[in-house]
N, C-alpha and C positions, 0 to 999 in steps of 0.2 A: 504494500500500500504506500509506504514512504517513497519507494522508487517511482511509482506512478505519479505521485504528487510532485516529486522533484523534477521529473522529466517534463511534466505539464508546465510547471512554473518556468523552467528553463526555455521551453518553446515559446511561451508567452513573452518572456523577456527578450528573446531574439526577435520576435515579431515587432515588439515595441521599438527596439533599437534599429531595425532595418527598414521599418515602414517609411520614415521620412526620406531615405535614399531612394526607395522604390517609387515613391510618389513625386520626387523632385523632378524627374525627367518629364513626367506627364504635365506637371505644373509649368515647366519652362516652355513646353510646346504650345499649350493652350492659354498661356497667361497674358492677360491684359493687366494693367495696374490695379484695377478694382478686384479682379479675380484673384490676383496674387495676395492682396490684403485679406480677402475672405478666406483663402487657404491658410494663411498664417493664423487667423483667428480660430479657424476650425481645429487646426493642430494644437493650438494653445488650450482650447476647451477640452480636447481629448486628453492632452497631457495632464491638465489639472484634474480631470475626472479620474484618470488612472492613478495619479499620485495619491489622492485622498482615499480612493478605493483600496489600494494596496496598503496604505497606512492603517486604515480601519480594520482590514483583515488581520494584519500583523499584531496590532495592539489588542484586538479581540482574542486572538489565540493566546497571546502572552498573559492577558488578564485571566483567562480561563485556566491556564496551567498554574498560574500563581495561586489562584483561589483554591483549586483542587489540592495543591500541595499544602496550603495552610490548613485546610479542613482535615487532611490526613495527619498533619502534625498535632492539631488540637485533639483529634480522636486518639492518637497514641499517647499523648501526654497532656491531659487537661490542665495541669498545674502551670504549664508554660503558655497558656492561651493569651495572657496579657502581652507578653513579649512578641508572640507570633502575630497577634492582631496589629500591634504597633508597626512592626516591620512590614506586614502586608499592606497596610494603608499607605505607608511611605512608598513602597514599591509600586502600588497601583497608581499613585499620583505621578510618579516618574514615567510610567508607561503611558498614562493618559496625556502627559505633556508632549510626548512624541506625536500623538495624533493631532493635538492642537497646533504644533509646529507645522505639520504637513498641511493642515487646513489653512494656516496663514500663508504658506508658500503657494498653495493652489490659488487662494484669493489674490495673492500678489501677481501671479501669472495672468489671471483674468483681468485684473485692474490695469496691468501694464499694457495689455492688448486692447483695452477700452471695450471689453465685451459687455460690461454692465451698463455702459453709458450709451 
């Protein structure tokens, strides 16, 4: 199962990395100044969506794993639940900050390309 997920993520990463090069030739052939601007805006929107989607996926997986391990730790040693809870909350805050940074980067891309305006 892990191998299938790894291969799938690798293929998606390669597609995301190679798509601009594959589309660049088509854009140069049929590009007028207005079309070129809309292509850049479309690629910026796709990039921002992929960035926040991958960040949400990663942080969700990280938070789930952290919470499950904290529950296991409390179940094995109920006396240490205070320390485990404190560490868990700090760790979840750090993980969530990564998602917020990805959101800010995505919004920065969209605002830079004036997609919202």
